[in-house]
N, C-alpha and C positions, 0 to 999 in steps of 0.2 A: 640333355636339356640345358638351355641357357638360363641364367638367373640374373634378373635385374632388380636392383634395390634403389628406390627413389627417395632422395633426401630433399624435403620440401622447403629448405631454408635458403634465403639469400640476404646479403647485407642490405641491398636495395634492388628495386626492380629496374632493369634496363628498358629503355623506351621501345626497343624492337621486339622484346621477348614475350611470347605467348604461353610459355611453359608455366605450370603451376608452381608457385613458391610463396613463402610468407617470411616475414621478419623473424629472426631467431630470438627466442627468450629462454631463460632457464626452465620455466614451467613448460613451455611448448616442447623443448628438447626432451624433457623427462617423459611427457605424454607420448611423444613419438617413439622413443626408445623402448618403453614398456610395451606399446602396441606392436611394434615391429617384432619384438621377441615373441609375443603371443602369436603373431601371424606366421613366423617361421615354424614354431612348434605345431601350429594347426596344419600347415602343409606337409610337415614331416609325418604327422599322423595319417593324412590322406594319401600321400604319395609313397610313403615308406622311404627307404634310403635311396631315393632316386639319384641317378648319376648326373652330376653337374659338370659340364665341360668348360664353361666360362662364367665369370661373375663380373658384373658391371655396376659400379656405384655412380649414379647420375643424379641430376637435379634440375633446378636448384643448384646449390653449391656444397657438395659433400665435404670439401676441405674446411667448411665452417664447423664441422663436428670436432669434438676433442679427439685426439689420436687414440686415447683409451677407449672411447666409444666405438671407433672403427675396429679396433682389436677385438672388442667384445662381440660385435656383430659377426665378424669373420669366424671367430671361434664357435659361435652358436651355429652358424651355417655349416661349418665343418663337422660338428657333432650331430647335425640333423640329417644332412645329405651326404652322398658319396662324391666328394670333390675329386675330380680326376687328377692324377699326378701330372704336373706340368700345366695345370689349368691357367689360362690367361685371366688375371684378376685386375681389372681396370678401375680407375677412379678419376672422375673429373675434379679439377681444382682451379681456383682463381689465383693469380699470382700473389695478391696481397695476403690472402689467408694461408696460402701454402708456405709463406715465408715466416710464419710464427715459430719462434724458438727452434725446437728440434722436430717439428711436425713431420717433415718429409722423411727424415731418418726413421722416425717412429713408425709411420705407416708402411714404409718399406720393410721394416722388421716384422710387421704384422702380417705380411704376405701380399701386399699390393705390388704387382710387378709390371704394371703398365700405367703410366701417368698421362692424363689428357689435360693440358693446360689451356684454359679459355683466355687467350691473349686478345684475339680479334683485330688488333691493330698495334703498330708501333709508332703511330703518329699521334702526338699530343692532342691536336684539335679534333681528330676523328674519335679518339677515346672519349673526349668530352661530349661530343655529339651523341655517341652511343650510350653515354651514361655509365661507362665502366668505372669501377672504383679503384683501379690501379693505374700506375704510370708505366711508360715504356721501360724505364730503368728497372722497375720492379719485375716486369715481365722477363727481361733478360736475366736478372738475378735469380728468378725462380727456375729457369732452365738450368743455369749453372749449379744452383743448389741441389736440384734434382739429380744431376749427374754425380755430384759429390756425395749424395746420400745413397748411391748405389743403383739408381734407375738406369737400366739398359734399354728401355723401350719407352720413348717419350713422343707423344703426339702434341701438336700445337694447333689450335683452332684459330682461323682467321676469316674475316668477312670482306668480300669485295663488292664493288658496285655501291659504295657508300655515298651519302650526300656530299657533293663537291669534289669527289675523287675522280681523277682522270687516269687514262691508261698509263701514262708515264709514272704517276704516283704509285699505282699498283705494282708495276714491274720493279720499281725501286724498293718497294716494301718486300716483294718476294726475294730480292737479292739479300736484304737484311735478314729475312727469315732463314734462308739457307745457311747464312753465317752462324746461326744458332745451332746448327747440326742436329736437327730433330730426326727421328727415325720415321716419322709419319706426319703428314699434314692433312688437315681437313679444311678445305677452302670453300666456304659457302657464299653464294650470292645473297645479297640482302633481299629478304622477302618482307613485304609490308603485310603483317599479320592482322587479322581482325581483332578489334577491341584492345588495341595497344596505343600508347601515345603517338607512335610513329604513324599509325593509320590516320589519326585525327590531324596531325601536322601535315601529312601528305594531302589529305582531302581539302585542307584549308589553304593549300598552296605554299606552305611554309617549308616544305622539304623538297629540294630539287635533286633528283637522282641523275646519274650520268646518262647520256644518250644511249639508245639501243645499240648503236654502232660501237660506241666505246665499251659497253658491257660485253658485247660479243667478242671484241678484241681482247678484253681482259681475260675472258675464259680461254680463248684459243691461244693467244700468245703466252699467257701464264702457264697453261698446260705444257706447251712446247718448251718453255724455259725450265720447268721442273723436271721434265723428262730428260733434258740435256744434263741436269744435275744428278741424275741417277735415280729419280723417283718414278715408279710405275703408276700410271693413271688407271687404277683398277675399279673405280666407281666415279660417277659424275663429280662428286665433291671430294674424293679421297685419293691421296697419293702416298705411296710407301716405298721405302727402300726394300730391297729383296729380303723376304722372310719376315717383314714387319707389318703385313696386312692385319687389320683388326679382325681377329677370329670371331669375336662376339657379333660384330655387325655382319660379317659374312654368313653367320648362322641365321640371322634374321632374313637376309636376302635369299637364302637357299630354302627357307620355309621350315627351319627347325622349331621344335616346341620350345616355348619360353615361359617362365614363371616370373611375374612382376610383383614385387612386394613394396608396400608403402602407399601413401595417399596418391591417387591418380594413376597408379601403375596399371598397365594392361598385361594380360596373360593370354596365351593361346596354347592349349594342350589337347591333343587328340581331337582336333577339329572343334573344340569348344573355346569360346572367347568371352572374357569378362574384364571389366574395368573397376578398380577400386574407387570409392568416393574420394573427391578432392578435399573435403572438409576433414581437418585433423581430428576434431572431437568425434565426429560421426565415424571416422575410420577406427578410432580407439574403441568406440562402443561395439562396432561390428566385429572387431577381433576378439572381443570378450564374449559376444553372443554366438560367434561362429558363423555369422551370416556371410562373411567374405567368400566370394566365388560361387554363391548359391544361385545366382541369377544369370548364369552363362547362356550365351546364344550358340546355336549350332550353325557353323558356317556351311553354306551350300557349296556344291562343286563349282557353281558359277562364281560365287564370291571368292572362293579359294583360287580360281583361275585368274580373276581380276587382280587379286593381290600378288599372285606369283608373277604375272606379267609386269605389273607396276614396279616391283622390287627388282626382278631380274633384268629388266631393260635399263635400269640405272647402272648396271655393272658392265665392265668391259667384256666379260665373257658372254653376257646376254641371256636370252630366253632359250632354254632347251625345248625344241619343238615337240619332242616326244612326250614331254610333260603335259602338254595340252591334250594329247590323245589319251594319256593315262587318266586324266581327270574327267574328260568329256566324252571319250570314245570317238572323237572326230578329228579330222585333219586340219591343222592350223592353216596351211597354205590353201587348201580348198575353200575354207570358210572366209579367208581374208585376202585372197590373191590380188584383187584390184587395188586395194589399199597398199599392200606390201610392194606391188609392182611400181606404183606411183612413187612411194617413198624411196625405193631403190633407184629409180630413174633420176631422182633429184639428189642422189648422193647422201641420203639421210640414214639408210640402213644397209647392212650387209648380211648375207646368209652364207654360212660356211660350217662344215662339219656338224650339221644338224642344229646349229644355233642361229638365232636371229639377234643381231646386236646393233646398237646405234653407232653411227660414225661420230666423230667429234662434233661435226655440224649438226648431226641429229640430236646429240646431247643438249645442244643449245636450245632446241625447241622440244625437249623431251616431254614437258608437261602437255603441250598441244598434241603430240603424237599419241601419248598414253590416253588422253581424254578422248580422242577420236577412236582409238581402239576400243575403249570402254563402251562408247556409243554403239559401235558396230557389234560388240558382244551382246549389248542389251537388245538390239534389234533381232539378233539371231535367237536369243533366249525367248523373246516374244513370239517369234515364228514357230518355235518348237512347242510353245504352250498353246 
């Protein structure tokens, strides 16, 4: 089982972000920690000493928590579940909060062995556009401090396709990123999310994104550059040096069971899925009443197949065709041969060793390919009904 803990606090809300978070206060922190302890205990009673293979503290900004609180959380998890020896224990952090006093040294001592730094850019103007609360200097210092604190597995998050950014800017940024010597990079294209300040600015014509051609080249040339630097492009947005792929995310992509704790966290266990309420006060009440997880939905084989296809097609390995037959009793190629043939002829997919995977150019239009596949699956489902 994978374990995810959501920390719902941020210093401020970035204009592009749609994840749930709120401003941290002493009162809110105490409510959160008390409720999280209750939820851990509740799931310990329900699941017993379930085996936990990876732990991921995400948010929000987990590095805004006191190091002592993180130590307390991890100790409670270790006492409640059976955490595997050598488990990957990741934590997201922002540079400015990670640089507090001895914070990085302390959380490393508590058991965090993989650090994911949300840097997003090393350009001052782009950091300002994104609303990030740190400087490029702080970002570089955070990577250096993490190494000094004993972290041997460091990921850095960056965003490309930003307003005003051009191909030459992104390639220059990548060269600077590589000089930081991270073990893993997550390079995401900017997505205009619903109900964010960026959506309003974009709709009002105040936000000009790079051309489609420039964005395509950013992805393709950027990927080529990182592979030449020794990084494996193992998922659309993720690159890793040998042996440093994120085990937690791989678990998601391969359909492992996962338990999500904290406000807005999602869980999927034994084909059952539920989502915690986003409201902190309501979350605290539900951890007291034991209502958490009581309104789970059962995923149908069709829903499970949709999700498997969506997640696996994002990876370099691709979708195992036999998995489709295991879930549906049908042949993937027989059901979707015209579509797959057309995609193959256009150089967007490959089929080898029983796997269907997207080429790099296919990854560029992955959302469209997956949407079309979902539509075809939906039509097939209706025919069966």
